[in-house]
Biotite code that builds the C-alpha atoms (Angstrom):
import biotite.structure as struc

atoms = struc.array([
    struc.Atom([20.708, 2.973, -16.071], chain_id="A", res_id=1, res_name="MET", atom_name="CA", element="C"),
    struc.Atom([18.230, 5.344, -17.692], chain_id="A", res_id=2, res_name="LYS", atom_name="CA", element="C"),
    struc.Atom([16.079, 7.571, -15.529], chain_id="A", res_id=3, res_name="GLN", atom_name="CA", element="C"),
    struc.Atom([12.867, 5.886, -16.721], chain_id="A", res_id=4, res_name="SER", atom_name="CA", element="C"),
    struc.Atom([14.283, 2.469, -15.796], chain_id="A", res_id=5, res_name="SER", atom_name="CA", element="C"),
    struc.Atom([15.218, 3.777, -12.364], chain_id="A", res_id=6, res_name="ARG", atom_name="CA", element="C"),
    struc.Atom([11.707, 5.170, -11.895], chain_id="A", res_id=7, res_name="ASN", atom_name="CA", element="C"),
    struc.Atom([10.112, 1.874, -12.874], chain_id="A", res_id=8, res_name="ILE", atom_name="CA", element="C"),
    struc.Atom([12.440, -0.059, -10.582], chain_id="A", res_id=9, res_name="MET", atom_name="CA", element="C"),
    struc.Atom([11.657, 2.344, -7.728], chain_id="A", res_id=10, res_name="ALA", atom_name="CA", element="C"),
    struc.Atom([7.925, 1.819, -8.253], chain_id="A", res_id=11, res_name="ILE", atom_name="CA", element="C"),
    struc.Atom([8.312, -1.964, -8.310], chain_id="A", res_id=12, res_name="ILE", atom_name="CA", element="C"),
    struc.Atom([10.462, -2.016, -5.171], chain_id="A", res_id=13, res_name="VAL", atom_name="CA", element="C"),
    struc.Atom([8.109, 0.365, -3.338], chain_id="A", res_id=14, res_name="ALA", atom_name="CA", element="C"),
    struc.Atom([5.057, -1.655, -4.408], chain_id="A", res_id=15, res_name="GLY", atom_name="CA", element="C"),
    struc.Atom([6.624, -4.886, -3.187], chain_id="A", res_id=16, res_name="VAL", atom_name="CA", element="C"),
    struc.Atom([7.631, -3.207, 0.087], chain_id="A", res_id=17, res_name="TRP", atom_name="CA", element="C"),
    struc.Atom([4.117, -1.842, 0.688], chain_id="A", res_id=18, res_name="VAL", atom_name="CA", element="C"),
    struc.Atom([2.475, -5.176, -0.086], chain_id="A", res_id=19, res_name="ASN", atom_name="CA", element="C"),
    struc.Atom([4.863, -7.278, 1.999], chain_id="A", res_id=20, res_name="VAL", atom_name="CA", element="C"),
    struc.Atom([4.608, -4.966, 4.996], chain_id="A", res_id=21, res_name="SER", atom_name="CA", element="C"),
    struc.Atom([0.793, -4.866, 4.752], chain_id="A", res_id=22, res_name="LYS", atom_name="CA", element="C"),
    struc.Atom([0.670, -8.653, 4.450], chain_id="A", res_id=23, res_name="PHE", atom_name="CA", element="C"),
    struc.Atom([2.873, -9.174, 7.511], chain_id="A", res_id=24, res_name="VAL", atom_name="CA", element="C"),
    struc.Atom([0.887, -6.644, 9.505], chain_id="A", res_id=25, res_name="ARG", atom_name="CA", element="C"),
    struc.Atom([-2.574, -7.869, 8.504], chain_id="A", res_id=26, res_name="ASN", atom_name="CA", element="C"),
    struc.Atom([-2.032, -11.618, 8.101], chain_id="A", res_id=27, res_name="GLU", atom_name="CA", element="C"),
    struc.Atom([0.642, -12.363, 10.679], chain_id="A", res_id=28, res_name="VAL", atom_name="CA", element="C"),
    struc.Atom([0.558, -9.780, 13.445], chain_id="A", res_id=29, res_name="LEU", atom_name="CA", element="C"),
    struc.Atom([-3.054, -8.561, 13.583], chain_id="A", res_id=30, res_name="LEU", atom_name="CA", element="C"),
    struc.Atom([-5.178, -11.246, 11.901], chain_id="A", res_id=31, res_name="LYS", atom_name="CA", element="C"),
    struc.Atom([-6.730, -12.512, 15.150], chain_id="A", res_id=32, res_name="ALA", atom_name="CA", element="C"),
    struc.Atom([-7.669, -8.954, 16.125], chain_id="A", res_id=33, res_name="TYR", atom_name="CA", element="C"),
    struc.Atom([-9.254, -8.333, 12.709], chain_id="A", res_id=34, res_name="GLY", atom_name="CA", element="C"),
    struc.Atom([-11.196, -11.593, 12.808], chain_id="A", res_id=35, res_name="MET", atom_name="CA", element="C"),
    struc.Atom([-12.477, -10.821, 16.321], chain_id="A", res_id=36, res_name="ASP", atom_name="CA", element="C"),
    struc.Atom([-13.494, -7.330, 15.206], chain_id="A", res_id=37, res_name="HIS", atom_name="CA", element="C"),
    struc.Atom([-15.437, -8.621, 12.210], chain_id="A", res_id=38, res_name="TYR", atom_name="CA", element="C"),
    struc.Atom([-17.017, -11.351, 14.350], chain_id="A", res_id=39, res_name="ARG", atom_name="CA", element="C"),
    struc.Atom([-18.173, -8.723, 16.886], chain_id="A", res_id=40, res_name="SER", atom_name="CA", element="C"),
    struc.Atom([-19.848, -6.854, 14.013], chain_id="A", res_id=41, res_name="LEU", atom_name="CA", element="C"),
    struc.Atom([-21.589, -10.045, 12.871], chain_id="A", res_id=42, res_name="GLY", atom_name="CA", element="C"),
    struc.Atom([-19.564, -10.209, 9.659], chain_id="A", res_id=43, res_name="MET", atom_name="CA", element="C"),
    struc.Atom([-17.085, -12.680, 8.230], chain_id="A", res_id=44, res_name="THR", atom_name="CA", element="C"),
    struc.Atom([-13.465, -11.684, 7.740], chain_id="A", res_id=45, res_name="PHE", atom_name="CA", element="C"),
    struc.Atom([-12.859, -10.966, 4.009], chain_id="A", res_id=46, res_name="PRO", atom_name="CA", element="C"),
    struc.Atom([-10.159, -13.527, 3.236], chain_id="A", res_id=47, res_name="ALA", atom_name="CA", element="C"),
    struc.Atom([-11.013, -14.286, -0.388], chain_id="A", res_id=48, res_name="GLU", atom_name="CA", element="C"),
    struc.Atom([-8.410, -14.124, -3.147], chain_id="A", res_id=49, res_name="MET", atom_name="CA", element="C"),
    struc.Atom([-10.117, -11.149, -4.837], chain_id="A", res_id=50, res_name="LYS", atom_name="CA", element="C"),
    struc.Atom([-9.741, -9.069, -1.670], chain_id="A", res_id=51, res_name="ASN", atom_name="CA", element="C"),
    struc.Atom([-6.013, -9.821, -1.595], chain_id="A", res_id=52, res_name="GLY", atom_name="CA", element="C"),
    struc.Atom([-5.643, -8.899, -5.260], chain_id="A", res_id=53, res_name="LEU", atom_name="CA", element="C"),
    struc.Atom([-7.428, -5.594, -4.669], chain_id="A", res_id=54, res_name="ILE", atom_name="CA", element="C"),
    struc.Atom([-4.972, -4.793, -1.857], chain_id="A", res_id=55, res_name="TRP", atom_name="CA", element="C"),
    struc.Atom([-2.005, -5.719, -4.067], chain_id="A", res_id=56, res_name="VAL", atom_name="CA", element="C"),
    struc.Atom([-3.302, -3.392, -6.790], chain_id="A", res_id=57, res_name="ALA", atom_name="CA", element="C"),
    struc.Atom([-3.780, -0.657, -4.172], chain_id="A", res_id=58, res_name="TRP", atom_name="CA", element="C"),
    struc.Atom([-0.190, -1.157, -2.942], chain_id="A", res_id=59, res_name="GLY", atom_name="CA", element="C"),
    struc.Atom([1.256, -0.694, -6.427], chain_id="A", res_id=60, res_name="PHE", atom_name="CA", element="C"),
    struc.Atom([-1.054, 2.252, -7.149], chain_id="A", res_id=61, res_name="LEU", atom_name="CA", element="C"),
    struc.Atom([0.163, 3.825, -3.913], chain_id="A", res_id=62, res_name="TYR", atom_name="CA", element="C"),
    struc.Atom([3.768, 3.310, -5.073], chain_id="A", res_id=63, res_name="ALA", atom_name="CA", element="C"),
    struc.Atom([3.029, 4.911, -8.457], chain_id="A", res_id=64, res_name="VAL", atom_name="CA", element="C"),
    struc.Atom([1.319, 7.927, -6.899], chain_id="A", res_id=65, res_name="ILE", atom_name="CA", element="C"),
    struc.Atom([4.103, 8.316, -4.348], chain_id="A", res_id=66, res_name="SER", atom_name="CA", element="C"),
    struc.Atom([6.756, 8.264, -7.069], chain_id="A", res_id=67, res_name="LYS", atom_name="CA", element="C"),
    struc.Atom([4.768, 10.681, -9.219], chain_id="A", res_id=68, res_name="TRP", atom_name="CA", element="C"),
    struc.Atom([4.394, 13.029, -6.251], chain_id="A", res_id=69, res_name="THR", atom_name="CA", element="C"),
    struc.Atom([8.137, 12.926, -5.594], chain_id="A", res_id=70, res_name="ARG", atom_name="CA", element="C"),
    struc.Atom([8.915, 13.517, -9.260], chain_id="A", res_id=71, res_name="MET", atom_name="CA", element="C"),
    struc.Atom([6.737, 16.621, -9.304], chain_id="A", res_id=72, res_name="ALA", atom_name="CA", element="C"),
    struc.Atom([9.026, 18.249, -6.701], chain_id="A", res_id=73, res_name="LYS", atom_name="CA", element="C"),
    struc.Atom([6.498, 20.987, -6.211], chain_id="A", res_id=74, res_name="LYS", atom_name="CA", element="C"),
    struc.Atom([6.056, 22.131, -2.675], chain_id="A", res_id=75, res_name="HIS", atom_name="CA", element="C"),
    struc.Atom([8.429, 19.512, -1.271], chain_id="A", res_id=76, res_name="ALA", atom_name="CA", element="C"),
    struc.Atom([7.392, 20.331, 2.292], chain_id="A", res_id=77, res_name="CYS", atom_name="CA", element="C"),
    struc.Atom([3.932, 18.886, 1.570], chain_id="A", res_id=78, res_name="PHE", atom_name="CA", element="C"),
    struc.Atom([5.167, 15.508, 0.251], chain_id="A", res_id=79, res_name="LEU", atom_name="CA", element="C"),
    struc.Atom([4.803, 13.657, 3.585], chain_id="A", res_id=80, res_name="PRO", atom_name="CA", element="C"),
    struc.Atom([1.265, 14.986, 3.945], chain_id="A", res_id=81, res_name="LEU", atom_name="CA", element="C"),
    struc.Atom([0.405, 13.992, 0.390], chain_id="A", res_id=82, res_name="ALA", atom_name="CA", element="C"),
    struc.Atom([1.743, 10.515, 1.033], chain_id="A", res_id=83, res_name="SER", atom_name="CA", element="C"),
    struc.Atom([-0.318, 10.093, 4.190], chain_id="A", res_id=84, res_name="ASP", atom_name="CA", element="C"),
    struc.Atom([-3.408, 11.476, 2.463], chain_id="A", res_id=85, res_name="TYR", atom_name="CA", element="C"),
    struc.Atom([-3.131, 8.931, -0.356], chain_id="A", res_id=86, res_name="GLN", atom_name="CA", element="C"),
    struc.Atom([-2.732, 6.091, 2.103], chain_id="A", res_id=87, res_name="ALA", atom_name="CA", element="C"),
    struc.Atom([-5.856, 6.868, 4.029], chain_id="A", res_id=88, res_name="PHE", atom_name="CA", element="C"),
])
């Protein structure tokens, strides 16, 4: 398999992993907490399709940036910090 194919496959797998884990965390484990929090602020929980699509795009963008950061291989000791910085 070519290196570019491996990179693309790594980005796809990482993007799927990020999105599935975020979905399980936000929609299965912590949804009641999030809804209560929004209700206490006098807001409605953003459960529209466009919000989900934005989060999916963010998950794949995060995967692309993470792969790009790893490919740079500059200052490898800072990669975990760079990854956390992109996420938040």
